[in-house]
N, C-alpha and C positions, 0 to 999 in steps of 0.2 A: 504493500499499500504506499501511497506518495505520503509525505510529510506533508502537517495541513498548512494550508496557505497561510503566507503571513498577511494578506491584507483585503479588505471589503473595499469595494469600487464604491462610487457616489456619483450620482450627475453633476457634471459642471457647469454652474448658472452663474451669472452676472448679475449681482444683487448691487442695489442700492441701501444705505441705510443714513441716520443723522443721530448727532450727537444728542444723548438726552444728559446726561451728565460727567463730570470728571472727578475721580477719587484719590487722593494721594493715599497709596495703601502704605511706603514707606517714604523717607525721603528718597530712595533709590528707584522706588516703583509708582508709575502713573496708571490709574485704571480709569479709561475710557469704556463708559456704557451707552451703547448703539442700540437704536430700534427702528422699527421703520415696516411698513407691509410687504416688502420682498422676501422677509424673514418666512413668512407664511407662504402658502403654493399664490401664486400670481400669473398674470398674464399680461406678456409685451408683446408690441407687435404680430399680434394673433397666436403668437406662441405660449402655451401653457407651461408653468415649470414647478417642479414640487416644491414644498417648504425645504426651509434650511436644515439641513441635518450634521451632525458633527459628533457622533456619539464615541468617538476615540479620546481617550485622556489626552494625547500628544498630537491630535488632528492640526492641519494647518489650514490657513485662508490666506489668499495672494491678493495684499493691498496693492491698490492701483493708484499711483500717482504721477505727479507730472514735473518735471523741472522747470517750465516756464508757467506753471499755475495752470494750462490750461487741460485739465484730467478729461473733460470731454473727448477731445482729440486723441486721448490716449489708451482709450478703451479699446478691449478685443469687441470681434464681433459675436454676437450670440446667434448659435447655430441653433436649429430645433434640438437636437443633443449634442451639448458640447461647445468648445469655443476655438475661435480662431484669432491668433494672435496677428493681426494686419501689423503692417510697419507702422511705425510712431517714434519720428526722432525721440521726443523728449519723455518717453515713458520710464516711470522707475516703477519696480515693484519689488515687495518684501513681504515676507512669510510670518505669520504671527498663529501662536496658539491661542484658540477660543479658550480664556480663562474659566467661564461659566454662560451657558447656553439657558437662558430659562424662556421658554415657548410659550408658556402660558402667559407671561408677561410681555413678549414680545421684544427680549435683549438679548443682546450679544456682547459679553464684557470682554476687553481686548485689554492686557497688562504691556505697559514700555517701560522698557529701564531705561532710566532717567540717567543719560552719561552725557548729554549737550552735542549730539553730533549724529548725523545720519538724517534721512527725508523722513523715515517714519516716526522716528522721536520728534523732529522739530515739528511734524504736523500734530504732534498729540500734546506738546506743550503751548501751540496755540489754539486748540481744539477749544471751540464753545458751542453752546447748545445750539443746534439747529444747523450744525456745519456737518455737508455731506461726506459719506466716504462710501467710494465704490470697491467691490473686492468679489474674488473668484474661490470657489471651493466650501469644503476639502475636497479633494478626490480618491482621498481612500482613508481609510482607517486601521489601525493597526491591530493584528487578533493576537491576543496573546494564548500561551497555550492553556489547554482545559485543565492539567493536573500539575500544579507546582504547589511545594511547598514555602516559599518565601521569595519575594523580588526585591533587587535592590535598584535604588531610583540614585543615580549620580548626574550631577551637572552643574553649571554655574548660576550666575543670577538670571539667566534669559530662560534658563529650563524651568525656574519657579513657578511659572503660571501651569506648566504641563504638570510635575510634582503635585502643586497645592489641588489642583483638579483630581489626579488620580486618589490623594487622600481622602478628599472630598466624598467622591463617588464609590469609592472604590469596586473598581470591575473585579479584582480578584480577593477575595476573602483569606487574604495571606498576610504573617507578617510583612511588614515594609521596610526598610534599611536603607534609609535618607542620607545621600552626603552630598553638601553642597559647598562650592566654594563662591566667598563674597568678598567683593574689595574693602567694605566696611561692613562692622557691626552695625550702623544702622540700617542695612539691608536686610538683615534678618526679619522673617515673618513667621506669626503664630500659625503653625501648619496642623490640620484636624488630624492627630494620632492616636492609635490605639494599642490598647494592651499589646506586650509583644514587638510593637515600632522602635526603632533608634532611629534620630537624628544628630546627625553631626555638621557642626559647622566649621569650615577653615577660613582662615583671612588669607586671602592671595589675589593678586594683582590679576586682572581681566588677561583671559590666555595663558596665564601661568602653567605651562605642561608639565614642570619638574612637580610642581605643589600637586595637582591633581593626581598626578600617578601616583605620587608618594601615598597621598589622602587613600586613593582605592586601592593600594596594596596594603594598607594599615586595615582597612576594613576585615573583620571576621566573614570568614564564610561558614555559613551554617550547613546544618547538615540537610540531607535531601534534595529534592530537583529543584533548581532555582532558576531564576532568571535575571539578567543584568540589563536594564536602560538607563542609558547615557546620553545626554546631550551639553554641549558647550562649542568652546571656539573649534574649529575644525582643525589644525594640527595640535592642540592640546589634547586632544583625544587620539591621536596616532600612537603613544607608547602606551594609552588604557586599552586599545584594541590589540595591542599587542602582547601587551599583559596576558588579558583575558583569553585571547586564541591560543597563546603559544607555551605560556605557561600553566594557567588553571584548565588549558584543554577543554573550555564552553565550547558544546556545538553552536552552530551558525542559528540554528533555529531557537538557541537560549541566550543571544545576544541582539541586541539593537542599539546601535551606535549612529547618532545622527550629529553632525557638525552644523549648528545653527547659525554660526557668524564666522568669518575669517578677518583675522588681525592684518591689517595692512602695515609693514615694517617701513616708517618715515625712514628718508636716506639723511645722515648726518649732513649739515651745512658743506662742513670741509670736505666728506667725501664727494658731494655732489660738485664743488668746485674742482677737486682732483679728476674727476670723470670729465669733467667738460675741459678740463687743460690736455688732458692725457689722451683724448678721443683718438682713436685711429680714423682715418676715412671710413665711410659707411657704405656697405654693400651698395648696387646700383640700386635708385629708388627706395633706398631704408629697408631690401627684404633681407630679413634676419639669413644669418648663416645656418646651415644642418648640423654642424659640426657639433654644437653643445647637446642637440636628441642624438645624435648616433654616438655620443661618449656615455650619455646616460641609459642609452640601451644596452652597451656593452657593460657598463656597470652592473646593470640589473644582470644580465645575461651570464656575467662570471660569478655572479654572488657577492659583490664587493659592497652594496649598499644594506643585505643582509649580515655578512660578517663584521661589518663595522658597527651596524646597530647591536650586534650579540655581543662585541668586544669592544666597547669603547676603550679609546688611548690605544691601538694597538699601532705598531709601526708598519710602515711602508714595505718595509723589507719581510715582516713576520705577516702580513696579509698575503703578499706575493708569495709567499713558501705556503701557506695556510691553503690558497687558491689553486695553488701549482701553476701559477703561472710565470715560465721563466724568463730569464733577462730583464730587460728595460720595461716589460709588457705594461704594468703597473703606475710604474714613473712616467708613463707617456701621458695616461688619462690624469693620474691627480689633480695637475694644474688647471687642466679645464673643468675638472668636476669641483675643485674648490672655488674657480671663478666665478660658478652659477650656484653656490652654497650647497651643494651636493654631500661636500664634504668640506669641514674646517678640521686646521692643523696639519694640512699637506707640508708645511713648511719644517717637519721633523718633530713637532710637540706632542705628537700622537695624534692619532683620526678618530673623530666622531661625527656624525651626521650634522649636517647644516639644515636650515628651513626645509629647501627643497628636499633632500635627500631623506626628511621625515616623512614627507609626502608622497614620498614614492614607496613607502611600506603598505600604501595603502592600497589594495589589490585592485581597484577600480582608477586609480591614478598609474599603476605600473602598467596597466594593459594597454595605453597609449603608446607603452615602447614597447612591449614583449608579445602582444597578444596578435588576434588575427587584425585588427585597427591598424596596428604600426607594419603589419606584413602589406595591407594595403596601399598603404602610405608610401615605403618601400618600394614597389611595383611601379610608382609615379617615376623613377630613375627611367623608365621604359618610355617615356609619354613622346618624344618625338617618334621614334621608329613607330611604334601605336597609330599615331595619327595618321602618318604616310601610309601604314599598313591597311586603313580602316578595320583593326580587331583594338581589344583592349588590354591597356599597360599590363594586366596580370597574366594575360596569357603570354605575351610576349616575354613577362619575367620568368615565368613558370613552366609554359608549353603546355599547360592546359587550361581550359576555363576553370573560373571559380567554382562553378556546380560540379564539375568534374573534381576538382579538388576535395570541395566539401564532401562529397559522395563519399569518398574513400578517408576521410578523416572525420571519426565521431567527435574528438576533442573540439575541432575546430567549428564542427556544427553545434555543437554546445555552446560556443561563444557567441553563434547567430541566436539561438534560440534565447540567451539571458540579454542579449542585445535588444532584443523585442518582447522583453518584459513589460516595458513601459506602454506597451501598444495595448493592453487590458483597461488601461483608464480612458482609452479613446472610444472604445467599441459599443458604448451605450447605444448613437446612434444606429448603429445595424442590428444591433440585439433587440431593438423596440421597434424596428419595421417591420411593416405588414406582410413581406417576404416569409415570415415563419409561420402563418397561418396555414394549419392544416400539414405541417412538417413534420414527418415522425424519424426522419434519418438524414444526418448530416455527415459528407467526407470532409475532412480537414488534409491539407497539406501545407506546406511551407514552415520554417522556422517558429512564426508567430500561431502556430496552431495550439500551442499550450495556452497561450494568453485568448485566444480564439474561445477554447474549453473551457477555461475560466469566466470568462465573460457570459456567455451560456447559462453558468451554472448561479452565476450572481443575477441573471434576469429571470430565473426559476424557468428556466426552457429545461426539460429533462427529455432530451433527444437520445436517441440511439448515434453514436459517434463514431465514426472509420476514422483512423487516421493513415495513409500511405506514403510514404517517402520513398524515394528511390535510392537506393544502396545505403539507407543511413539506418543503424541500428534503433530499434525503437527504445532502446533502454536511454537514448540521448533525451528523448518526450518523456519518458513513462516516470519519471522523478518530478514533473513540473508539471501534470495537469492533473484535476481533482477528479478522483475515484477511477485511476487507472486499468482496474480488472473488468470495468464497465464498458471498455472501450475496445472494438474489434480490430486489429491494429493490420490487417490484410487489407484495407480498401475494400471497391467493391460498391455497385450501385447505390444511389442516395438518391434523397428528393431535392438536396442543396448539396454543391459543392462550396468550400470558402478556400481558397490560396490566400495565406495570410503571410504577405511578405514574400512569398515565393519567387517573385518576380525579380528579387532586388539583386539577386547573385545569379541571374541566368541572362544571357544572352537572347537577343531578339529571336534566332532559331530555337533557342532551348525553351524560351516563353511558350512558343508556338507549339512546339511537342508537348508541353504540358497542357496547356489549353483543348488541345486536338486529343488528348488522350482523358482529360474530363469530360470531354464531350460524347465519348462513350459510355460514361458512368451517370451522366446526368442530365437533365435539360436545362438546369437554372444553376448557374457559377455567380462565384461573389469574388474579386481581386480586392482584396487590401493592401495598398500600395502607398506610399508619401507621394503624391503629385506635385508638392513645391515644397522649400524650403521652410522651416520651423521659423517662423517669425519670431521666437524667444533665442533661439540659438545664436551664441557667438561666431558661430561658422557658418550660416547660412550662405556667405557667398562661396562655400568650399563645397556645396551638396552636388553640383552637376558636375564637377570634377572627379569627386570622390565615387559617385555612381559609375562614371563612365572608366574610371579605372577598373573598377569590379567586372562592368559589362560589356564596355565597348559603347554604350548609350548613355547619354544626357540622362538626368532625372526623367523619368517618364513622364509626362504632364497626361491630362484626360483626352488629348488627341491620338497620343503614343499607345495609347493603352485601349484605344478603340482599335487602331490599326491593328494591333496585333491580335485582339478577338475575333476581327472581319476577316483575316487571314486565315484563321484557326476555326470559323465557321458559326461565328455567333456573331449576336446583333447586342448592341448596348443598349440598354432598357432603360436606364437611370445612374445617377450618381448621387451617393451619400456622405456628405462631407463630414468627414469625424472631428476635425480641428488639428491644431499644429503641424497642419501642412498634410495630412493625410487624408485619403477617401476610401469608400468602398464604391466599386462599379459593378453593378449587376448585370449581368449577362443573360440571355436566354437564345436558345435553341430552335429555330423554326420547327 
């Protein structure tokens, strides 16, 4: 059986609320109480939306602000089911945890740490009765394991709203052991503790990783099945994650660690002046050199980052010996790694990780350098010959299409499945579509199949599911889908087929073959793909080139998908906008 799913999804709705009152919880925490008709079910522009729901103690809503004060111009487009983040030059968004939700009173409470900086804190400082605020979310709620003996709640001041809400509402009837770092005793709050609970307050500067790690290590480990929830500055949590997973051997489904904010390190004035005086000539048009990226990739592949993390103070010679790297190999890497703060102490004082190195301890961060995403990036070295030859850089680099590569590599396919996990938050519009009326059997294909199965489960559609992937072991998907024992893993005829991100790693010819194959099994198919860049992504400009590198085709828009469908004997009936640049294309066979 698969492990319990970690999250429950919610419809994404843009809501308007107004300030009812502002309260000072402590000298370090300001509470803004919001209310409005949009917290109940409402209709806007002819579209009905459900009432606000945030059942999880650490749910997040995304506040929408504007650097130029024109919030209306910064708002996303509301879809019938979901949100489309249209381009907006001055849009600012910040995530906040609902401290309290009182739907009977029509109120939502948000707590803001008073630190004198940031657009959200500035808005809360100026908030007056009647001021409006727009927000989206939450998109999901954490599902805690059903059988636990205790829980640890760890965080800094930004985590207090979630911790306070947990203690107020008690989603688990188990002892709660709370650890909070605060920069001032005035930040302490009265918390709703029960018999068996413990609360530890630690004075530390915001983002102090050493203080947070030391305090977590000092916490007693109760007997029985436990769960650790932690939220604080993102880099301060990296040694905590490493301690819990490597030393305490906590299973991944018993740990939830979230970076709530990211500390920007200001450069010293003398350092800035020195940098200006000694700056080397810039690369053409300011294009950055790939050397630091390649050096970081090598440091991860060789084990430099992990070894320095495990053995702080290790010398360069000892590091080279431990890793089995002969000659001057490590010495070649260290100056560049030190220049980009991956390591410090490369001058002979003993090596330890810098801020960038600490970030590379996070699995998600290192995937950019060592996983499938990195391999696609490296294939861009063959961009020019690929463009001349009318093929994909991946094919020039590897001698095979990405689909053929993935079909023979379960680990790589597993990375695609994990990349598609966010898709589940966008599928409400598809699972609510009338096409499911009378449907009893659904065939799924593509790395997004697990997300599609989860979305159908969330929507209460208990269909007979079949999953068919060419050449890919079923075990790769089995651990990601709800109730895998109820799924037919051999494919076959179905009322509806859904190809979830199946075209994103196929060439046009491979896509046509897949669609032709589906036509032999069903008369209705749905293609779930990204048809335009995600408007919130900082890498939106790279989306088309990234897609071309993988498949030899730019990011396929609606017209390109329709063309592939027609070549396969399908006709496009309609498209369903899902948000974040994704859409579902409904196909029919005559």
